[in-house]
N, C-alpha and C positions, 0 to 999 in steps of 0.2 A: 608556247614553246617550253615553258617549265613543265607542263603536263606531259609533253612528249619525251621528256628525259634527255634533252639535248645537253651537251657539255659546253659547246661554244656556239656563237652566232652563225658560224659557217656550216654547222652540221646539217641543217635542213637542205641547204644547197647541194651538198655532196651526196646526201641520201636520194634526193629526187633527180638531180641532173648528172650524177656521176662524180667520182672523186676528182678527176682532173678538171672538168668544166667548173665544178663547184669551187675548186681551188683558185680559179681566176678571181673570185670575189675577195681573195686575200689581199691582192695588190692595192685596190682603192682603200681597203680597211687599214692596211699597213701605212700608206701615205697619210691618211687621216690621223693616225696615232702619232706618227713622227712629227707632223706639222703642229699638232696640239702640244706635244711634249716640248717642241722647240719654242712655242709661244710662251709657255709658262716658265721655262728655264730662262728665256730672255727677260721675262718680267722680274724674276728673282735676281738675275744678274744686274739689272738696272737699279733695283732697290739696294742691293749690297754695295754697288759702286758709289751711290750717292751718300748713304748713311755711314758706311764704314770707310769710304774714300779709298777703295781698292779698284784695280783695273777691271773693266767690264768683262774681258775675255777670261781672266782668272776667276771672276765671280761665277760665270756660267759653267766653267769646267768643274769647279769645286762643287757646285750645286748638283751637277749631273753625276759626279762620282759618289756623292752621299746617297742620292736616290737609287742609283744602280747597285750600290754595295748592299744596302739592307733588303732590296728586292731580290738580289741574287742569292743572298744567304737565307732569307726567310720565306720567300714566295708569297702566296696569298695570305697566309697567316700574318706575316709581318706587315703586309699592306693593310689588312683589315684592322688589326689592333692599333697600328700607328694612326690610321685614319680617325679612329674614335678620339684620340688625344688631340690630333690636329684640328678636328672639327670644332672642339671647344676653344682652342687657341685662336682660330679664325674668328669665331663669333665674338668672343670677349675682346680680343685685341682690336678689331676694327671699330667696335662700338665705343671702346674707351678713347680712341683717337678722335672721334667726331666732336665731342664737346670741347676737347682741348684745342682743336683746330678752329672752332667757332668762337671761342671766348678769347679773342685777341682783336686789337683795333686795326689790323691791316686789311681785314675783309669786310666788305659792305654787306648790308642786309640782303640775304638771298631772295627775299620776296619782292624787293623793290624793282629789280630789273631781271625778273625771271626769264623774260624773252631772250636775254643775252646769253644765259648759260643753257637754257633749254634748246635754243637754236631753231632753225627751220629747215625743212627738207629742200625746198626750192620749187622749180617749175615742173612741167609734165615729165620731162626726161629724167630729172632727179628723182621724182616720185616713182617712176618706173624702176629705176635702179634700186631705190630703197625697198620697194615691195619684193623685188627679186632677192635682195640680200636677206630680208626678213623671212621669207619662205625658206631660203637656204638654211638659215640658222635654226628655224623651227623643225622642219622635217629632216634636215641633215643632221640633227642631233639625236635621231632615234636609232639608226643602225650602227651602234657602237658596241664593240666587245667589252669595253671598259664598263658599260652599263649592264650588258647581259651577263658578264661574269658574276655580278652580284645577284642578279635575278635568278640565273640558273643554278646558283649555289644555295638558294634559299631552301628551307626545309619543305615548305608547302607553296602551292600556287597563290593561295590567299595572302601568305606572308610576302610573296614577291609583289603582289598588287599593292598591298599597304605600303611596302617600302618605296614603290614608285611614286605614290601619291604624296607621301611624307617628304620625299626628296624634292618633288616639284614645289611644294610650299617652302621648303628650306632654301631652294635656289632663289626664289623671289625675295625672301628675307635677307639672304646674303648679298643680293644685288643692290640693296638700299644704301649701305655704307659707301661702296665705290662710287655710286651716283652722286651722293652728297659730297664726297671728296672732290670729284670733278667740278661740282658747282662751286665749292669753296675756292678751288684753284682759279676758276674763271673770274670770280668776284674779288680776287685779291690784287692789290697794287704791289707787285713784286719789287718795285723800287724802294719800298719801305723795309724790305728784308735784306739779308746779307747775300742773297742769291745773285750771282753773276754768271749769266748764261755762257759767256765766252771765256771766262777765267781771267780777264784782263782788267777787272774793276768796273767795266761798263755794265750798266743795269738796264732792265727792260720792264715796262709796265706789265706785259703779259709773257707767258712762257713761249719761246720761239717754236715754230711749227716742227722743227727737226728734233725738238726735245720733249714733245708731248708724250712720248712713251715713258717719261720719268715723272709724270704728274703725281702719282701716289707717293713715291719716296721724297719728292720735293716738298710736298705738304707736310709729311712727317718730319723732315729735317729742319725746315725753316719756319713752320707755323705751330709747332708743338714743343713742349719741354723735352729735354734730352731723354728722360726716362720713358716718356710716352712714345718717342720715336723708336726706341728699342722694342717696346711692346708691339708697335706697328710692324716693325721688321720681323718680329716673331710670328705675327699673324700672316704676313705675306709669305714668309718661308714655309709655314705650316700649310698654307693653301697650295703652294707650288709643289711641295713634297707629296702632299696628298694626291695631287693629280698626276704628277710625273711618274710615281711608282706604279699607280694603277694602269696608266696608259702603256708604259713600257712592258709591264707584265701581261697585259691583254694581247699586245702584238706578239710577244714571245710565245704565249700559250697557243694562239691560233696557228703560228708556224709549226710548233712542236707537234700539236695534235692533228691539225687538219692537213698540213703539207707534208711533214716528215713521216708521221705515223700512218696516215691514211693513203698518201699518194706515193711517197718516195720509198719508204721501208715499212710495208704493212706488218711485217713480223718483228718489228723492233721491240725490244724489251722495255719495261717501264723505266728501268734505270737509264737506258739509252735515251729515252724521250726526255727525262729530267735533265740529263747532260745537255741535250740539244736546246732545251728551253733556257737553261742558264747561259749557254753561249749566245742564244738569240737576245737575251736581256742586254748583254754587253753590246751587241751589234746595234740594236735599236737605240740604246742610250747614246752610242757614238754618233749615229745618224742624226738624232735629235739635237745633239750638241753642235754638230756642224751647221745644221740649219739655223739654230739660234744665233750663231756667230755670223752667219752670212746675211740673213734677213733681219733688219733691225726694227721693223714695224710689227709690234706685238698685235695690234689691232688687225693688220693685214694677215698675219699668220692665223689669227683666230678665224677669219673667214675662209682662208685657204684650207684649213684642216677639215672643214665640213663640205668643201666643194665637190670633190669626186664622190664622197659618201652620199651626198644629196642627189647628184646626177645619175650615178650608176647603182649604188647599193640600195637606196631607198625604194625605187620601183621594183628591183629584183626581190627584195625582202617582202614587199607587199604581195607580189605574185606567188612566191614560193610558200607563203603561209596561208593566204586567203583565196588564191585562184588555183583550184585543184586541177584544172586542165592544162596548166602551163607545162611546157616540156623543154628539153634541152635546145631545140631549134629556136624557140622563142627567147630563151635565156641568152643565147649567143647573139641573136639579132639585136635584141634590146641593148645588150652590153656594148656591141660594136657601134650602134647608132648613137647612143648616149656619149660614148667616149669621143667619137669623131666630131660630133657637134660641139662638145665642150672644148676640145683642143682647138677647133677652128676659130673660136672666139679669142684665143690668146690669153696671156696672163702677165700683166706688167710687173708683178712682184718677182716673177721668175725670169723676167726679160724674154718672155716667149711671145713673138709677134702674132697679131691677129691675121689669120688667113682669109676669113670672111668678115667684111665690114657690115655688120647688121645695121638696121635703121638707127639713126641718132648717134652713130659712131663719132667720137671726138678724135680727130687725127692728131691733134697737138698733144693731148695727154694719153692717148691710146686707150681711152675709156669706152667700154661698150655700155651705153645707157639702156639699150634694149634688153629686156629680161630674158636673155638667151639661155641662162642657166636653168631657169624654170621651163623654158621651151625645150631644152635638151632633156630634162627629166621627163616631161610629158611625152615627148617623142620616144624615149626609151621605154616607158611604160606601155605606150600604144603598140610599139613594134613587138614587145614581148607577148602581149595578149593576142594581137592580130596574127602573128606568125604561129603561135601555138595553136590557135583555133584553125588556121588555114591548113597547117600540116596534118592536124588531127582529122579534118574533113577529107583531105586528099587521100590519105592512107586508108582511113576507115571505109570510105565510099568505093575504093578500088580504082580510083583515077590514077593513082601512082602505085606501082608494084611494090610489095614489101621489100624487095631487094634494094630499093632506093632509100630505105630507112637506114642510112649508113651509121647513124649515131645510136641505133637500136633503142629508141626511146618512145616509139609510137606503136608499131605492130610487131616488131621483132624483139621487143623488150621482154626479158625474162622476169617480169614483175607480176604482182597480184592485181587483178582487175578491181577487186573491192575487198577491203579488209576492215575489220573492226575488232576491238578488244572488249570483251565482256568480263566483268568481275564474277568470279565463282568462288566456291569454297577453297579451291586449290590455288587461287590467285587469278591472274589474267589469262583468259582463254582466247586464243586466236581463232577467228572464224573468217574464212576466205572463200571466194568463188574464183576458181581457176579456169583459164581458157581451155587447156587441154592437158593430157597426161604429161607430155614433154615439158610444158611450161610449169607444171606442178613440181616436177623433179628439179628443174633449174631454180625455181623460185625458193623452194625450201632450202636448197643447198646455199643459195646466195644469202638468204637471211641467216642461215646457221653460221656462215663465215663472217657475219657482221662484226665490226671491231668494237661496237659499243657493248661492252660486257655487262653493263649495269641495266640494260633494257629488259623489262618484263617480256617484250616481244621475242627476244632471242631465247630466253629461258623456255618460253612456250614452244618455240620451234624445236629446241633440243629435246624437250619432253615428247613431242610428237614423233621425232626421229626414233627415239627409243621405243615408242609404242609400235612403230611400223617394223621394228627389227633392225638388225645390224648389217644386213646385206648391203654391200656398197652400191648395187644397182637398184635397190629399192627406194622409191620416192617417199 
């Protein structure tokens, strides 16, 4: 994708399937970014409310305002430079807190009862749900503009690859301190601390289930010295700001570039696009704040943010990048099937009831233990591939008349049958095989009007138009 010169993750969809159909991919991407921002804003709100003893709602709103403010004023530069500082704050802050939390007599040896804090998955139906969630988090973590905005802004493709591998190793290292903090909290007798879950002096040996979203700040507050707890607060704040600003910016940039610029107002000026993007930053930040105040389960929001991304965006991105024969019919079919199957399973966090009770459905809790999310993703992928191949065969073989190609993406499409770019002394040379003379004229004009001004492909088309003369009717 970096080699192709894309600006956002949605560019390949709009180039291959059309601007409006490709724009449909914006909605699951937007929901993913909003839920993710909500999860991390909720995490920071919980931390601030415990350590600084301020209201949770006020904490979330203040956190959102800070993130939106410097993203609004500085854009990608502000996000990139602050992320460098925040990364060091996260790494140092969390690792400083671990020894301080371990070196006190309220926590038992973690190795003695490891089974207690490691836990267990359960029986067959619990394992099915666990595998479903695991696959959701792994593959649902790929089609994110917050990731691709860094990859696509890299100077070279090799640099983008190195960045991805280093980031993967960094994520594993950053996951160790939170896991240890959870283990410490599980092995602590909270009756020996000043922690009172209900604020009436009554103590509990373990953190109540409805307050497990505050595990990290509770460990900082009651198991470490005051100065260490403030370092931990700084680490959590840095982590949240680092993610919130990137997520808000990525959603806003997709809307400004792929929806406003390419779909709504193709002739919008650069200044207008920037104004729209800044307005979008405020809107996305507001939506994330509302979600953070509405849904109090940080862990639930974490899963929810990758849900539609996994079911809809992942199979679509796989097809648009690696399956060259995919077309708009397959895209729409896969999109519709994946969305319907996912919505039919319901979502307890959003109080959305299940329409279809899949096998192993628990009516009391409303839990779908059957891995229906992975099933929905596979069904979406299958429909995209099968529909694309079927429509291609029906139109190419003449079974269906070209007039039935209503989306103009198989036989009526004014596109190039085969193109490749070869490096030459003058730069990238476009070499294409065209179906006929009329298709040649339409194809060259369509490419010449492409909105991606930075592409070598467009510069090549412009140069070829100049070589063929300035006559309006000349292809």
